[in-house]
N, C-alpha and C positions, 0 to 999 in steps of 0.2 A: 500747607498741604491740605489735609482735610480740616474743615472748619470746626469750630466748637459745636459740641453736641447740643441740639435744642432739647429742652425739657418739654416733651409732648404732654406731660401731665398738666402743665400750666394751661393747656388748651382743652383739658377735660379728658385726655386719653389715659386709660389705665395701663396700656401696654404700648411699646414701640412697635411700629408696623414691620420692622426688619426681622427676618427669621432665616435660619439655616436648617436644611433638611437632609435626611439620609436619602440617597438615591442608589440605583443599581451600580452605576459606575463611579461617580464622584459626588461629594456633597454639593448641594445647590443652594446658593444664596438667593433669597427672595424678599420682595417688598409686597406687603398685602395691598391689593388693588382697592382703591376707594371708588365706589360707584359715583359717577358724576364728575370725578377729577379729570381735568384735561392735561394731556402731555405729561402724565406722571410716570415715574420710573426711576430706576437706579442710574445715576450719572457718574458715580465714583465709588470705588471700594478699596479699602486698606485692610490687610490682614496682619495682625500683630501677635508676637509671642508675648502673652500676658506677663508683666513684671509683678513681683510680690507687692510692690508699692504702686502698682499701676492705677491710673484713673482714666476716666473717659477721655480727658483731654491729652493724657500722656500714658497710653496703655502699655508701652514697652517697645521692643524691637520690631520695626517694620519688615515684614517678610515678603509681601506682595502688594502691588498697587496698580490699579488700572483706572482709566478715566475715559468717559465717553467723548467722542468727537462731537462737534456741534450738531445738535438735533437728534442724536441717538441716545435713547434710554430704553432700558429693558426691565421687566419685572422678575426675571429669573436669569441667573448667571452661574455657570459651573465654577466651583472653587478652583483657582489656579489658572483659569483660562481667560483670554481676552477675546470676547465674541466680536464678530464683524461690527465695525463702527466704534470700537474701543481701542485705546492705545495703552500698551503696557508701559508703565513708568518704572516698575521694578518687577522682574519675573520671579515666580515662586520656584526656588531651587532647593528647598528643604522639604524632606518628607515629614509630615506631621506625626508627632508622637501621640498614641491613643489616649494616654492619661494626662497629657499636658494641656494646660488651659491656654486658649487663644482668644483674641478679641477681634471683632469685626467693626469697622466704622464705615458708614456709607453716607454719601450725599445723594439725595433724591430730589428730582425736580418735579414741580407741579405748579400750582398757582404761586408758590413761593418755595424757596430752598428749605428743605427739612433734612436733618441729619439723623441717622440711626446708629445705635450702638448695642452690642451684646457680647457676652463671653460664652464660650462653649469648650467642650472637650470632644475630640473625634469619637471617643467611645460612646458618646450619647447619640450618635447619628446612625442608628439602625434604619434600614429601609422602612419608610412609612412613619418615621418619627421626625419631629421638628423641635428646635430649641429657639426660644425667643425670650425677650424680657430678661436679659442678663442671666441666662442659665436655666430658665424655666423650660421644661420639656414635656411634651405630650404627643399623642398620635396626631397625624396630619388631619384625620377625620374630625377629632375633637377641636383642633385648632381652627379648621375651616368652619365649624359650626358656631364659633363664638360670634357675638354681635359685633358688627363693624364699628359701632360707637366706642367699643372697648379700645380700639386702635386709633381713635381720632378721626374716623370717617363719619362725618355727620351729613345727613341728607340735607341738601340745600334747597 
């Protein structure tokens, strides 16, 4: 289903470009846009209930899975929804518990396939807050002010 998670740190990235943020209606899954990258965006998302012994390759029970139709990629997707151009492989039928830990795995397309992974709890997702890098949280303003190179976005 979702491929092995690429270790972006091997490419000089301190953080994974995947994030989830609090929004007024539903949490939003996002992929940090890299200036100069062509055709980049989220092509596949899986939401998992994090298992005690979970790993990035086997995070736990799959709760929701969507995949982009050919040529459709996005930088922002509302959690639990399949936007136009995406197919639902497994609908989200469970309400998320605020203190429960979940995992997101994504495949992103660009010049090459890159995977993203993070864990979060819904109680971390206040409006204007983001969670990235396996549970690291901060304000959206602070997140957006970080250097793109921290996320593997290098000027070409």
